[in-house]
C-alpha positions, 0 to 999 in steps of 0.5 A, a space after each residue: 769939679 762941682 761941689 756937693 749939691 750943685 749940678 755938674 756943669 758939663 753933664 754927659 748926655 744919655 745915649 739915645 734909646 733905640 726906637 723899634 719903629 724907626 728901624 725900617 730901612 729905605 730900599 737903598 739902605 736895605 740893599 746896601 746892608 744886605 750886601 755887607 751884613 747877614 740879617 736876622 729873621 724869624 720864620 714860623 710854621 703855623 700849626 693846629 694841635 689837638 688836646 694832647 698837643 699833637 699837630 693835626 694841621 700845618 698852615 702854608 702860605 701861597 704867595 707870588 714871588 718877585 718873578 710873578 710865580 706862585 709859590 708856597 712859603 712860611 711866615 717869615 720876616 726880619 727882626 727890627 733893631 731893638 725888637 725882641 724875638 718874641 715880638 718879631 715872631 708875633 708881629 710877623 704871624 699877625 702880619 701874615 695870618 691876621 689879627 685873629 689868628 691867636 698864635 700861642 708863642 712858646 714860653 721860651 723863644 728857642 727855635 727848632 732850627 737855625 737856617 742860614 740862607 746864602 746868595 750862593 747855591 751850595 753853601 747850605 740847603 737854604 738860598 736867598 739870592 738877595 742876601 746872607 740871612 740867619 733865620 730862627 725857625 719856630 713851630 707855633 700853634 694858632 687857635 684863631 681864625 687865619 685870614 692871610 694879609 699883606 702879600 699872602 694870597 692864601 693860607 692852606 691847611 694840610 695834614 702833616 703827611 700832605 705838608 711833608 710830601 715831595 709835591 709841596 717841597 717842590 713848590 717851596 723856594 729857597 730850601 723852605 721845603 727842607 725847613 718845613 720837613 725839619 719843623 714836622 720832624 721836630 714835633 714828631 709828625 714827619 709823614 
């Protein structure tokens, strides 16, 4: 036993602190994790609102999927180890919409819905052939200029009625049309 005032000869080392920048997985590691564990995602429906906070426009991304088909989708991405939901949401909005989108994140990160994606059809309205994923979904007003980046080809602004149409629903994969309609219902503008 160490005496008072002298250092302990065998101090217990501090555990390493998580580093969010080191939480990326290689393709092989990600594939292995996807086979074993559900992954946490955030999804966002970017909107424009008027002075009273009523949604006037809904932003939907146009992307090419893995099979080369053009589909419509929402802002979406994984939450990294050690990353807050707010930080993940902001990172994915900026990644997909550009740094000048100026998203207005909610004061409390409570989602309008929790979507559970399964690789097996029929377990839920949401399907992701790669994995079991749990996604926290948000409606996020943006006030700036949106210039799609990464793998997004374009951002289309639609009225709530256009965004909730059967035609747009049919262009969205994995049940995201259902999630979009739930988002519009959550803010009282389902057309």
